[in-house]
C-alpha positions in Angstrom: -17.0 53.0 -3.5 -19.3 52.2 -0.5 -20.2 54.5 2.3 -18.6 52.0 4.8 -14.8 51.6 5.4 -13.6 48.7 3.6 -10.8 46.7 4.9 -7.5 46.2 2.9 -8.4 42.8 1.7 -11.4 44.0 -0.1 -9.5 47.1 -1.6 -6.9 44.7 -3.0 -9.3 42.3 -4.1 -11.4 45.2 -6.0 -7.7 46.6 -7.5 -7.0 43.1 -8.7 -10.5 42.8 -10.3 -10.2 46.2 -11.9 -6.7 45.5 -13.3 -8.0 42.1 -14.8 -10.9 44.0 -16.5 -8.5 46.6 -17.7 -6.2 44.2 -19.0 -9.2 42.1 -20.9 -10.6 45.4 -22.1 -7.2 46.1 -23.8 -6.5 42.5 -25.3 -10.2 42.5 -26.5 -10.7 46.1 -27.4 -7.7 47.2 -29.1 -7.7 44.4 -32.0 -11.5 45.4 -32.6 -10.2 49.1 -32.7 -7.6 48.3 -35.2 -10.0 46.6 -37.5 -12.5 49.2 -37.0 -9.7 51.9 -38.1 -8.5 49.5 -41.0 -11.9 49.5 -42.3 -12.3 53.3 -42.6 -8.9 53.8 -44.0 -7.1 53.2 -47.4 -5.8 50.1 -48.8 -2.4 51.6 -49.4 -2.0 52.9 -45.6 -3.0 49.4 -44.1 -0.4 47.6 -46.7 2.2 50.1 -45.5 1.1 49.5 -42.0 0.5 52.9 -41.0 -3.0 52.0 -39.1 -2.1 51.6 -35.7 -4.9 53.3 -33.5 -6.9 55.8 -35.8 -7.9 55.5 -39.6 -5.4 56.9 -41.8 -6.5 58.4 -45.4 -10.3 58.0 -44.6 -12.2 56.5 -47.1 -15.6 54.6 -47.1 -14.7 52.6 -50.3 -14.4 49.3 -48.5 -17.9 49.6 -47.3 -19.3 50.7 -50.8 -17.7 47.6 -52.5 -18.9 45.5 -49.4 -22.7 46.5 -49.9 -22.5 46.4 -53.5 -21.8 42.8 -53.2 -25.1 40.7 -53.8 -24.3 38.0 -52.1 -23.8 39.8 -48.7 -27.7 40.7 -49.0 -28.4 37.0 -49.9 -26.5 35.9 -46.6 -28.3 38.5 -44.4 -31.5 37.5 -45.6 -30.8 33.7 -45.2 -29.5 34.6 -41.8 -32.9 36.4 -40.6 -35.0 33.6 -42.1 -33.2 30.8 -40.4 -33.4 32.8 -37.1 -37.1 33.6 -37.3 -38.2 30.1 -38.4 -35.8 28.5 -36.1 -36.9 30.7 -33.3 -40.3 30.1 -33.9 -40.3 26.2 -34.2 -37.9 25.6 -31.2 -40.3 27.8 -29.1 -43.1 25.8 -30.3 -41.4 22.4 -29.5 -40.0 23.5 -26.4 -43.7 24.9 -25.2 -45.1 21.6 -26.3 -42.5 19.7 -24.2 -42.1 21.9 -21.1 -45.7 22.3 -20.1 -46.7 18.6 -19.9 -43.3 18.0 -17.9 -44.0 20.9 -15.6 -47.1 18.8 -14.2 -46.1 16.8 -11.3 -49.1 14.1 -11.8 -47.7 13.4 -15.6 -47.2 9.5 -15.7 -43.2 8.9 -16.9 -42.5 12.4 -16.6 -38.8 11.5 -15.1 -38.3 9.2 -18.1 -39.4 12.0 -20.5 -37.0 14.4 -18.5 -34.1 12.0 -18.7 -34.6 11.5 -22.4 -34.5 15.4 -23.3 -31.4 15.7 -20.7 -29.7 13.0 -22.6 -30.4 14.1 -26.1 -29.2 17.6 -25.1 -26.0 16.5 -23.3 -24.9 14.1 -26.0 -25.5 14.9 -29.8 -25.4 12.0 -32.1 -22.6 13.6 -34.1 -22.0 15.0 -37.7 -22.0 11.7 -39.8 -25.2 10.5 -38.1 -26.9 14.1 -38.6 -26.0 14.1 -41.9 -27.1 10.5 -42.6 -30.6 11.7 -40.9 -30.9 14.6 -43.0 -30.1 12.7 -46.2 -32.8 10.1 -45.2 -35.3 13.1 -44.6 -34.3 14.6 -48.1 -33.7 17.6 -46.6 -29.9 18.1 -47.7 -29.2 21.4 -49.3 -32.2 22.9 -48.0 -33.0 25.5 -45.2 -34.5 22.5 -43.2 -31.1 20.8 -42.8 -30.1 23.9 -40.8 -33.5 24.2 -38.7 -34.2 20.7 -38.0 -31.1 19.3 -36.1 -31.4 22.3 -33.6 -35.1 21.7 -33.0 -35.7 20.5 -29.3 
């Protein structure tokens, strides 16, 4: 609270904001807590509907089987590679475009800026993007995930 005396309308506004935030916390937090509790509960307790708030028949069997699955590690590796390579490529392309566009004496700067803004606001769509990736011969490769998002 503030050291200054607040008006009744400010107090009412604060109470409304706090109420809305508590409601959002419950609406978002409770399902997340149930999922987390279910992940630590036995399968039979989940099927019987016993898991409401806290784990029932605590077990780590779900996590053991999850981390034994080889596909999980392949997916995590792919996510890390796509993130790192995509970030580096996007950073390089953004710097290459942003620095010249920040110079006021660049001829055609407004035209290039409009070009970049237009292509940012309006994507070509799924089918033209697929056809482009097919023509570039990158379908079913890592580059099909990275190139469309570059700049």
